[in-house]
Biopython code that builds the backbone (N, CA, C, O; Angstrom):
import numpy as np
from Bio.PDB.StructureBuilder import StructureBuilder

atoms = [
    (1, "MET", "N", (164.527, 185.378, 120.245)),
    (1, "MET", "CA", (165.249, 186.730, 120.633)),
    (1, "MET", "C", (164.579, 187.522, 121.582)),
    (1, "MET", "O", (163.355, 187.626, 121.665)),
    (2, "PRO", "N", (165.616, 188.212, 122.468)),
    (2, "PRO", "CA", (164.885, 188.435, 123.556)),
    (2, "PRO", "C", (164.426, 190.509, 123.111)),
    (2, "PRO", "O", (165.144, 191.306, 122.507)),
    (3, "ARG", "N", (163.440, 190.673, 123.533)),
    (3, "ARG", "CA", (162.975, 191.804, 122.823)),
    (3, "ARG", "C", (163.498, 193.549, 124.213)),
    (3, "ARG", "O", (163.832, 193.208, 125.348)),
    (4, "TYR", "N", (163.487, 194.518, 124.016)),
    (4, "TYR", "CA", (163.920, 195.143, 125.356)),
    (4, "TYR", "C", (162.504, 197.085, 124.129)),
    (4, "TYR", "O", (161.965, 197.357, 123.056)),
    (5, "VAL", "N", (162.740, 197.575, 125.387)),
    (5, "VAL", "CA", (162.190, 198.739, 125.802)),
    (5, "VAL", "C", (163.333, 200.224, 125.452)),
    (5, "VAL", "O", (164.168, 200.603, 126.273)),
    (6, "ILE", "N", (163.175, 200.716, 124.437)),
    (6, "ILE", "CA", (164.296, 202.016, 124.555)),
    (6, "ILE", "C", (163.924, 202.914, 124.584)),
    (6, "ILE", "O", (163.044, 203.141, 123.753)),
    (7, "GLU", "N", (164.360, 204.166, 125.642)),
    (7, "GLU", "CA", (163.795, 205.128, 126.106)),
    (7, "GLU", "C", (164.405, 206.228, 125.483)),
    (7, "GLU", "O", (165.218, 206.536, 126.356)),
    (8, "ARG", "N", (164.596, 207.165, 124.418)),
    (8, "ARG", "CA", (165.170, 207.633, 123.628)),
    (8, "ARG", "C", (164.964, 209.469, 124.057)),
    (8, "ARG", "O", (163.828, 209.847, 124.343)),
    (9, "ASN", "N", (165.826, 210.224, 124.061)),
    (9, "ASN", "CA", (165.546, 211.767, 124.519)),
    (9, "ASN", "C", (166.550, 212.461, 124.113)),
    (9, "ASN", "O", (167.703, 212.452, 124.543)),
    (10, "PHE", "N", (165.715, 213.570, 122.574)),
    (10, "PHE", "CA", (166.448, 214.216, 122.259)),
    (10, "PHE", "C", (166.527, 215.823, 122.212)),
    (10, "PHE", "O", (165.572, 216.564, 122.442)),
    (11, "ALA", "N", (167.325, 216.075, 122.006)),
    (11, "ALA", "CA", (167.499, 218.322, 122.162)),
    (11, "ALA", "C", (166.920, 218.589, 121.260)),
    (11, "ALA", "O", (166.118, 219.151, 122.006)),
    (12, "GLU", "N", (166.432, 218.778, 120.128)),
    (12, "GLU", "CA", (165.350, 218.784, 119.180)),
    (12, "GLU", "C", (164.067, 218.125, 118.863)),
    (12, "GLU", "O", (163.627, 217.354, 119.716)),
    (13, "GLN", "N", (163.265, 218.337, 117.564)),
    (13, "GLN", "CA", (161.677, 217.572, 117.493)),
    (13, "GLN", "C", (162.115, 216.200, 116.614)),
    (13, "GLN", "O", (163.114, 216.407, 115.924)),
    (14, "LEU", "N", (161.661, 215.087, 116.526)),
    (14, "LEU", "CA", (162.686, 214.263, 115.592)),
    (14, "LEU", "C", (162.002, 214.299, 114.116)),
    (14, "LEU", "O", (160.933, 213.698, 114.217)),
    (15, "ASN", "N", (162.116, 214.582, 113.308)),
    (15, "ASN", "CA", (161.901, 214.764, 112.211)),
    (15, "ASN", "C", (162.353, 213.602, 111.148)),
    (15, "ASN", "O", (163.312, 213.720, 110.385)),
    (16, "LEU", "N", (161.581, 212.574, 111.224)),
    (16, "LEU", "CA", (162.264, 211.698, 110.717)),
    (16, "LEU", "C", (161.767, 211.584, 108.765)),
    (16, "LEU", "O", (160.765, 212.205, 108.412)),
    (17, "THR", "N", (162.361, 210.981, 107.987)),
    (17, "THR", "CA", (162.404, 211.334, 106.942)),
    (17, "THR", "C", (162.892, 209.663, 106.252)),
    (17, "THR", "O", (163.848, 209.073, 106.755)),
    (18, "LYS", "N", (162.069, 209.023, 105.027)),
    (18, "LYS", "CA", (161.793, 208.191, 104.346)),
    (18, "LYS", "C", (162.866, 207.298, 104.966)),
    (18, "LYS", "O", (162.820, 206.316, 105.706)),
    (19, "ASP", "N", (164.356, 208.360, 104.098)),
    (19, "ASP", "CA", (165.751, 208.380, 103.560)),
    (19, "ASP", "C", (166.468, 207.613, 104.962)),
    (19, "ASP", "O", (167.180, 206.625, 104.784)),
    (20, "GLY", "N", (166.203, 208.185, 106.456)),
    (20, "GLY", "CA", (166.313, 208.607, 107.769)),
    (20, "GLY", "C", (166.294, 207.317, 107.886)),
    (20, "GLY", "O", (167.321, 206.651, 108.017)),
    (21, "VAL", "N", (164.955, 206.768, 107.847)),
    (21, "VAL", "CA", (164.244, 205.618, 108.773)),
    (21, "VAL", "C", (164.930, 204.274, 107.708)),
    (21, "VAL", "O", (164.601, 203.155, 108.101)),
    (22, "GLU", "N", (165.854, 204.301, 106.397)),
    (22, "GLU", "CA", (166.221, 203.092, 106.005)),
    (22, "GLU", "C", (167.493, 202.933, 105.922)),
    (22, "GLU", "O", (167.980, 201.817, 105.744)),
    (23, "ASN", "N", (168.195, 203.994, 106.036)),
    (23, "ASN", "CA", (169.380, 204.032, 107.035)),
    (23, "ASN", "C", (169.271, 203.788, 107.915)),
    (23, "ASN", "O", (170.355, 203.279, 108.200)),
    (24, "VAL", "N", (168.304, 203.727, 109.248)),
    (24, "VAL", "CA", (168.880, 203.165, 110.441)),
    (24, "VAL", "C", (168.073, 201.346, 110.282)),
    (24, "VAL", "O", (168.470, 200.504, 111.087)),
    (25, "ASN", "N", (167.197, 201.011, 109.423)),
    (25, "ASN", "CA", (166.536, 199.548, 109.160)),
    (25, "ASN", "C", (168.158, 199.098, 108.698)),
    (25, "ASN", "O", (168.588, 198.031, 109.136)),
    (26, "LEU", "N", (168.846, 199.763, 107.996)),
    (26, "LEU", "CA", (169.932, 199.207, 107.620)),
    (26, "LEU", "C", (171.312, 198.649, 108.247)),
    (26, "LEU", "O", (171.861, 197.553, 108.360)),
    (27, "ILE", "N", (171.571, 199.956, 108.584)),
    (27, "ILE", "CA", (172.129, 200.249, 110.150)),
    (27, "ILE", "C", (171.687, 198.814, 111.229)),
    (27, "ILE", "O", (172.493, 197.965, 111.613)),
    (28, "ASN", "N", (170.594, 198.843, 111.469)),
    (28, "ASN", "CA", (170.228, 197.922, 112.598)),
    (28, "ASN", "C", (170.494, 196.375, 111.974)),
    (28, "ASN", "O", (170.873, 195.416, 112.647)),
    (29, "ASP", "N", (170.193, 196.362, 110.478)),
    (29, "ASP", "CA", (170.474, 194.651, 110.037)),
    (29, "ASP", "C", (172.049, 193.938, 110.059)),
    (29, "ASP", "O", (172.360, 192.747, 110.053)),
    (30, "GLN", "N", (172.970, 195.274, 110.088)),
    (30, "GLN", "CA", (174.203, 194.166, 110.036)),
    (30, "GLN", "C", (174.617, 194.756, 111.580)),
    (30, "GLN", "O", (175.833, 194.940, 111.542)),
    (31, "GLU", "N", (174.030, 195.168, 113.073)),
    (31, "GLU", "CA", (173.985, 194.618, 113.781)),
    (31, "GLU", "C", (173.111, 193.630, 114.322)),
    (31, "GLU", "O", (173.312, 192.973, 115.343)),
    (32, "GLY", "N", (172.441, 193.593, 113.804)),
    (32, "GLY", "CA", (171.441, 191.681, 114.394)),
    (32, "GLY", "C", (170.174, 192.674, 114.665)),
    (32, "GLY", "O", (169.192, 191.989, 114.952)),
    (33, "VAL", "N", (169.873, 194.126, 114.665)),
    (33, "VAL", "CA", (168.524, 194.284, 115.828)),
    (33, "VAL", "C", (167.416, 194.502, 115.098)),
    (33, "VAL", "O", (167.311, 194.400, 113.875)),
    (34, "GLN", "N", (166.821, 194.721, 115.661)),
    (34, "GLN", "CA", (165.157, 195.241, 114.966)),
    (34, "GLN", "C", (164.085, 195.711, 115.475)),
    (34, "GLN", "O", (163.219, 195.294, 116.245)),
    (35, "TRP", "N", (164.341, 196.875, 114.779)),
    (35, "TRP", "CA", (163.197, 197.894, 115.344)),
    (35, "TRP", "C", (162.153, 197.522, 115.218)),
    (35, "TRP", "O", (161.913, 197.116, 114.081)),
    (36, "ILE", "N", (161.263, 197.462, 116.001)),
    (36, "ILE", "CA", (159.372, 196.873, 115.653)),
    (36, "ILE", "C", (158.497, 198.063, 115.473)),
    (36, "ILE", "O", (157.804, 198.138, 114.458)),
    (37, "PHE", "N", (158.473, 198.974, 116.352)),
    (37, "PHE", "CA", (158.246, 199.997, 116.723)),
    (37, "PHE", "C", (157.602, 201.072, 117.605)),
    (37, "PHE", "O", (157.690, 200.712, 118.779)),
    (38, "SER", "N", (156.965, 202.300, 117.480)),
    (38, "SER", "CA", (158.359, 203.062, 118.683)),
    (38, "SER", "C", (156.784, 203.782, 119.110)),
    (38, "SER", "O", (155.908, 203.791, 118.245)),
    (39, "PHE", "N", (156.537, 204.309, 120.339)),
    (39, "PHE", "CA", (156.045, 205.749, 120.670)),
    (39, "PHE", "C", (156.881, 206.842, 120.316)),
    (39, "PHE", "O", (158.103, 206.879, 120.463)),
    (40, "LEU", "N", (155.989, 207.930, 119.732)),
    (40, "LEU", "CA", (156.636, 209.674, 119.918)),
    (40, "LEU", "C", (155.936, 210.422, 120.823)),
    (40, "LEU", "O", (154.821, 210.679, 120.370)),
    (41, "SER", "N", (156.124, 210.889, 121.931)),
    (41, "SER", "CA", (156.047, 211.940, 122.209)),
    (41, "SER", "C", (155.245, 213.188, 121.903)),
    (41, "SER", "O", (155.462, 213.908, 120.928)),
    (42, "ALA", "N", (154.328, 213.384, 122.781)),
    (42, "ALA", "CA", (153.866, 214.726, 122.255)),
    (42, "ALA", "C", (154.705, 216.232, 121.232)),
    (42, "ALA", "O", (154.670, 216.767, 120.124)),
    (43, "ASP", "N", (155.297, 216.316, 122.398)),
    (43, "ASP", "CA", (156.464, 216.901, 122.548)),
    (43, "ASP", "C", (157.351, 216.486, 120.985)),
    (43, "ASP", "O", (157.882, 217.423, 120.391)),
    (44, "LYS", "N", (157.439, 215.332, 120.509)),
    (44, "LYS", "CA", (158.442, 215.056, 119.671)),
    (44, "LYS", "C", (160.042, 214.959, 120.256)),
    (44, "LYS", "O", (161.059, 215.284, 119.643)),
    (45, "LYS", "N", (159.978, 214.617, 121.119)),
    (45, "LYS", "CA", (161.323, 214.791, 121.546)),
    (45, "LYS", "C", (161.370, 213.473, 122.306)),
    (45, "LYS", "O", (162.527, 213.390, 122.720)),
    (46, "LYS", "N", (160.723, 212.464, 122.670)),
    (46, "LYS", "CA", (160.876, 211.347, 123.153)),
    (46, "LYS", "C", (160.062, 210.377, 122.271)),
    (46, "LYS", "O", (159.018, 210.552, 121.642)),
    (47, "THR", "N", (161.240, 208.787, 122.491)),
    (47, "THR", "CA", (160.405, 208.377, 122.096)),
    (47, "THR", "C", (160.891, 206.283, 122.885)),
    (47, "THR", "O", (161.957, 205.791, 123.255)),
    (48, "TYR", "N", (160.185, 206.002, 122.841)),
    (48, "TYR", "CA", (160.320, 204.509, 123.950)),
    (48, "TYR", "C", (160.041, 203.764, 122.368)),
    (48, "TYR", "O", (159.174, 203.965, 121.517)),
    (49, "CYS", "N", (161.258, 202.787, 122.436)),
    (49, "CYS", "CA", (161.087, 202.095, 121.135)),
    (49, "CYS", "C", (161.107, 200.993, 121.755)),
    (49, "CYS", "O", (161.634, 200.797, 122.850)),
    (50, "LEU", "N", (160.102, 199.630, 120.582)),
    (50, "LEU", "CA", (160.343, 198.132, 121.551)),
    (50, "LEU", "C", (161.371, 197.399, 119.980)),
    (50, "LEU", "O", (161.036, 197.525, 118.802)),
    (51, "TYR", "N", (162.384, 196.809, 120.409)),
    (51, "TYR", "CA", (163.742, 196.280, 119.754)),
    (51, "TYR", "C", (163.843, 194.526, 119.890)),
    (51, "TYR", "O", (163.838, 193.962, 120.984)),
    (52, "GLU", "N", (163.917, 193.947, 118.834)),
    (52, "GLU", "CA", (164.699, 192.976, 119.546)),
    (52, "GLU", "C", (165.968, 193.034, 118.865)),
    (52, "GLU", "O", (166.226, 193.374, 117.711)),
    (53, "ALA", "N", (166.871, 192.548, 120.007)),
    (53, "ALA", "CA", (168.409, 192.571, 119.468)),
    (53, "ALA", "C", (168.935, 191.383, 120.702)),
    (53, "ALA", "O", (168.484, 191.360, 121.848)),
    (54, "PRO", "N", (169.935, 190.480, 120.181)),
    (54, "PRO", "CA", (170.439, 189.811, 120.751)),
    (54, "PRO", "C", (171.265, 190.094, 121.934)),
    (54, "PRO", "O", (171.521, 189.026, 122.489)),
    (55, "ASN", "N", (171.831, 191.184, 122.598)),
    (55, "ASN", "CA", (171.437, 192.132, 123.535)),
    (55, "ASN", "C", (171.885, 193.472, 123.592)),
    (55, "ASN", "O", (172.173, 194.172, 122.622)),
    (56, "PRO", "N", (171.918, 193.718, 124.530)),
    (56, "PRO", "CA", (171.884, 195.832, 124.620)),
    (56, "PRO", "C", (173.748, 196.233, 124.102)),
    (56, "PRO", "O", (174.275, 197.314, 123.837)),
    (57, "ASP", "N", (174.041, 195.500, 124.119)),
    (57, "ASP", "CA", (175.405, 196.054, 122.744)),
    (57, "ASP", "C", (174.641, 196.142, 122.290)),
    (57, "ASP", "O", (174.128, 197.255, 122.169)),
    (58, "ALA", "N", (174.154, 195.168, 121.820)),
    (58, "ALA", "CA", (174.409, 195.688, 119.716)),
    (58, "ALA", "C", (172.789, 196.444, 119.722)),
    (58, "ALA", "O", (172.199, 195.946, 118.763)),
    (59, "ILE", "N", (172.237, 197.045, 120.150)),
    (59, "ILE", "CA", (171.483, 198.224, 120.046)),
    (59, "ILE", "C", (172.244, 199.183, 120.525)),
    (59, "ILE", "O", (171.308, 199.982, 120.550)),
    (60, "ARG", "N", (173.198, 199.853, 120.961)),
    (60, "ARG", "CA", (174.393, 200.974, 121.949)),
    (60, "ARG", "C", (174.850, 200.637, 120.568)),
    (60, "ARG", "O", (174.005, 201.225, 119.892)),
    (61, "ALA", "N", (175.783, 199.970, 119.612)),
    (61, "ALA", "CA", (176.279, 199.449, 118.788)),
    (61, "ALA", "C", (175.883, 200.585, 117.068)),
    (61, "ALA", "O", (176.402, 201.458, 116.372)),
    (62, "ALA", "N", (174.578, 199.710, 117.169)),
    (62, "ALA", "CA", (174.065, 200.331, 116.068)),
    (62, "ALA", "C", (172.979, 202.315, 116.052)),
    (62, "ALA", "O", (172.628, 203.070, 115.146)),
    (63, "ALA", "N", (172.815, 202.353, 118.124)),
    (63, "ALA", "CA", (172.716, 204.124, 118.260)),
    (63, "ALA", "C", (172.933, 204.778, 117.622)),
    (63, "ALA", "O", (172.403, 205.581, 116.853)),
    (64, "ARG", "N", (174.945, 204.031, 118.308)),
    (64, "ARG", "CA", (175.891, 204.705, 118.150)),
    (64, "ARG", "C", (175.892, 205.026, 116.354)),
    (64, "ARG", "O", (175.804, 206.145, 115.850)),
    (65, "ARG", "N", (176.014, 203.730, 115.616)),
    (65, "ARG", "CA", (176.042, 204.346, 114.217)),
    (65, "ARG", "C", (175.012, 204.891, 113.683)),
    (65, "ARG", "O", (175.139, 204.470, 112.534)),
    (66, "ASN", "N", (174.135, 205.484, 113.677)),
    (66, "ASN", "CA", (172.914, 205.579, 113.791)),
    (66, "ASN", "C", (172.788, 207.372, 113.948)),
    (66, "ASN", "O", (172.247, 208.195, 113.209)),
    (67, "ASN", "N", (173.593, 207.542, 115.333)),
    (67, "ASN", "CA", (173.704, 208.783, 116.005)),
    (67, "ASN", "C", (172.300, 209.688, 116.465)),
    (67, "ASN", "O", (171.812, 210.818, 116.480)),
    (68, "ILE", "N", (172.001, 207.842, 116.926)),
    (68, "ILE", "CA", (170.452, 208.337, 117.660)),
    (68, "ILE", "C", (170.712, 208.050, 119.641)),
    (68, "ILE", "O", (171.648, 207.438, 120.156)),
    (69, "PRO", "N", (169.891, 208.526, 120.141)),
    (69, "PRO", "CA", (170.566, 208.281, 121.916)),
    (69, "PRO", "C", (170.118, 207.187, 122.131)),
    (69, "PRO", "O", (169.708, 206.420, 121.260)),
    (70, "VAL", "N", (170.143, 206.937, 123.540)),
    (70, "VAL", "CA", (169.974, 205.682, 124.396)),
    (70, "VAL", "C", (170.193, 205.894, 125.945)),
    (70, "VAL", "O", (171.201, 205.815, 126.648)),
    (71, "ASP", "N", (168.900, 206.185, 126.208)),
    (71, "ASP", "CA", (169.512, 207.240, 128.071)),
    (71, "ASP", "C", (169.137, 205.363, 128.156)),
    (71, "ASP", "O", (170.181, 204.712, 128.102)),
    (72, "ALA", "N", (167.740, 204.419, 128.284)),
    (72, "ALA", "CA", (167.439, 203.369, 129.004)),
    (72, "ALA", "C", (167.664, 202.486, 128.028)),
    (72, "ALA", "O", (167.772, 203.075, 126.953)),
    (73, "ILE", "N", (167.817, 200.988, 127.908)),
    (73, "ILE", "CA", (167.335, 199.883, 127.734)),
    (73, "ILE", "C", (166.726, 198.821, 128.719)),
    (73, "ILE", "O", (167.448, 198.415, 129.630)),
    (74, "ILE", "N", (165.151, 198.235, 128.569)),
    (74, "ILE", "CA", (165.211, 197.391, 129.929)),
    (74, "ILE", "C", (164.571, 196.317, 128.895)),
    (74, "ILE", "O", (163.848, 196.501, 127.915)),
    (75, "GLU", "N", (165.168, 194.967, 129.544)),
    (75, "GLU", "CA", (164.953, 194.079, 128.590)),
    (75, "GLU", "C", (163.488, 193.458, 129.322)),
    (75, "GLU", "O", (163.278, 193.285, 130.523)),
    (76, "ILE", "N", (162.696, 193.231, 128.317)),
    (76, "ILE", "CA", (161.027, 192.614, 128.846)),
    (76, "ILE", "C", (160.300, 191.391, 128.325)),
    (76, "ILE", "O", (159.828, 191.085, 127.230)),
    (77, "GLY", "N", (160.391, 190.748, 129.621)),
    (77, "GLY", "CA", (160.031, 189.807, 129.738)),
    (77, "GLY", "C", (158.248, 188.580, 129.310)),
    (77, "GLY", "O", (157.805, 187.481, 129.645)),
    (78, "GLY", "N", (157.945, 189.472, 128.626)),
    (78, "GLY", "CA", (156.705, 189.064, 128.452)),
    (78, "GLY", "C", (155.485, 190.295, 128.424)),
    (78, "GLY", "O", (155.609, 191.381, 128.990)),
    (79, "GLU", "N", (154.465, 189.925, 127.748)),
    (79, "GLU", "CA", (153.783, 190.793, 127.419)),
    (79, "GLU", "C", (152.254, 191.095, 128.832)),
    (79, "GLU", "O", (152.293, 190.902, 130.047)),
    (80, "ILE", "N", (151.670, 191.357, 128.386)),
    (80, "ILE", "CA", (150.073, 191.744, 129.406)),
    (80, "ILE", "C", (149.284, 192.226, 128.929)),
    (80, "ILE", "O", (149.447, 192.371, 127.718)),
    (81, "GLY", "N", (148.210, 192.668, 129.417)),
    (81, "GLY", "CA", (147.549, 193.218, 128.550)),
    (81, "GLY", "C", (145.838, 192.810, 129.209)),
    (81, "GLY", "O", (145.832, 191.860, 129.991)),
    (82, "PRO", "N", (144.295, 193.556, 128.885)),
    (82, "PRO", "CA", (143.485, 193.319, 129.693)),
    (82, "PRO", "C", (142.747, 192.553, 129.160)),
    (82, "PRO", "O", (142.360, 191.705, 129.964)),
    (83, "ASN", "N", (142.249, 192.397, 127.927)),
    (83, "ASN", "CA", (142.236, 190.668, 127.180)),
    (83, "ASN", "C", (142.758, 189.704, 128.169)),
    (83, "ASN", "O", (141.886, 189.246, 128.907)),
    (84, "MET", "N", (144.012, 189.262, 128.381)),
    (84, "MET", "CA", (144.438, 188.530, 129.023)),
    (84, "MET", "C", (143.284, 187.726, 130.359)),
    (84, "MET", "O", (143.257, 186.568, 130.775)),
    (85, "PHE", "N", (142.657, 188.633, 130.631)),
    (85, "PHE", "CA", (142.340, 188.494, 131.884)),
    (85, "PHE", "C", (140.922, 188.896, 132.284)),
    (85, "PHE", "O", (140.413, 189.263, 133.343)),
    (86, "ALA", "N", (140.349, 188.635, 130.702)),
    (86, "ALA", "CA", (138.494, 189.081, 130.574)),
    (86, "ALA", "C", (138.503, 187.660, 131.218)),
    (86, "ALA", "O", (137.442, 187.109, 131.511)),
]
sb = StructureBuilder()
sb.init_structure("model")
sb.init_model(0)
sb.init_chain("A")
sb.init_seg("    ")
for serial, (resi, resn, name, xyz) in enumerate(atoms, 1):
    if name == "N":
        sb.init_residue(resn, " ", resi, " ")
    sb.init_atom(name, np.array(xyz, "f"), 0.0, 1.0, " ", f" {name:<3s}", serial, name[0])
structure = sb.get_structure()
């Protein structure tokens, strides 16, 4: 399944709860997308999230239902790291 990096900008600091995350995951499952992990900016107003999804429209649909922003979706084609060149 394709992988995507999603950039999200929040108006206020992001404050996650267990119930909130469970709800996000439930809706994501219904839309066929999987949240793998996220990086949170130091000011807690921006995230960069790695997702697996069939297409960007599924990500946007899940985000609308979760009432969370989607500022950019970038499909990634592979991974690289320093160990690959050692």
